[in-house]
Structures are given as C-alpha cells and as structure tokens.
C-alpha positions in Angstrom: -30.0 -6.4 12.4 -32.9 -4.2 13.5 -32.5 -0.4 13.6 -32.3 -0.1 17.4 -29.4 -2.6 17.5 -27.6 -0.7 14.7 -28.1 2.6 16.6 -26.7 1.1 19.8 -23.8 -0.4 18.0 -23.0 2.9 16.4 -23.1 4.6 19.7 -20.8 2.1 21.4 -18.3 2.3 18.5 -18.3 6.1 18.6 -17.8 6.1 22.4 -14.9 3.6 22.2 -13.3 5.5 19.4 -13.4 8.7 21.5 -11.9 7.0 24.5 -9.1 5.5 22.4 -8.4 8.8 20.7 -8.2 10.5 24.1 -5.6 8.1 25.4 -3.6 8.2 22.1 -3.5 12.0 22.3 -2.8 12.3 26.0 -0.1 9.6 26.1 1.4 10.4 22.7 1.3 6.7 21.6 1.4 7.3 17.9 4.2 5.9 15.9 6.2 8.3 13.7 8.4 7.2 10.9 11.5 8.8 9.4 13.8 7.5 6.7 17.2 8.5 5.4 19.7 7.3 3.0 23.2 6.4 4.2 25.8 5.1 1.8 23.1 4.3 -0.8 21.2 2.3 1.8 17.7 3.4 2.9 17.4 3.3 6.7 13.9 3.5 8.2 13.2 4.5 11.8 10.0 4.0 13.7 9.7 6.1 16.8 7.2 6.0 19.7 7.3 8.4 22.6 5.7 7.2 25.8 5.3 9.6 28.6 3.7 9.2 32.0 1.0 11.6 33.0 
C-alpha cells in the first residue's frame, strides 16, 4: 500500500473511532460486569444502561 493510502486509512480509522467513542460516552452503552458468590455458586451479572438523549 502506498504512503498516501496508508495516511488516508489512518485518518478514516481515527475519525470513525472518535465517532464511536462519542456515542458510547453519550449513550452509556458500555457493559459493566459484577459477580458475587451465593451459596458457594458464583453468579455473574452483565449490565448495560441505555438512556435516551
């Protein structure tokens, strides 16, 4: 791949990452995990909070 194509690809990737990060931050779409032990059994919870802006 020539250097100009690599530069353009890097620019597009950086721009798309910034857009995705913005939406993930503003809509709180990250999944959080929590685990606990109940009666010697491990219980894993995966939580995702979605909110409308």
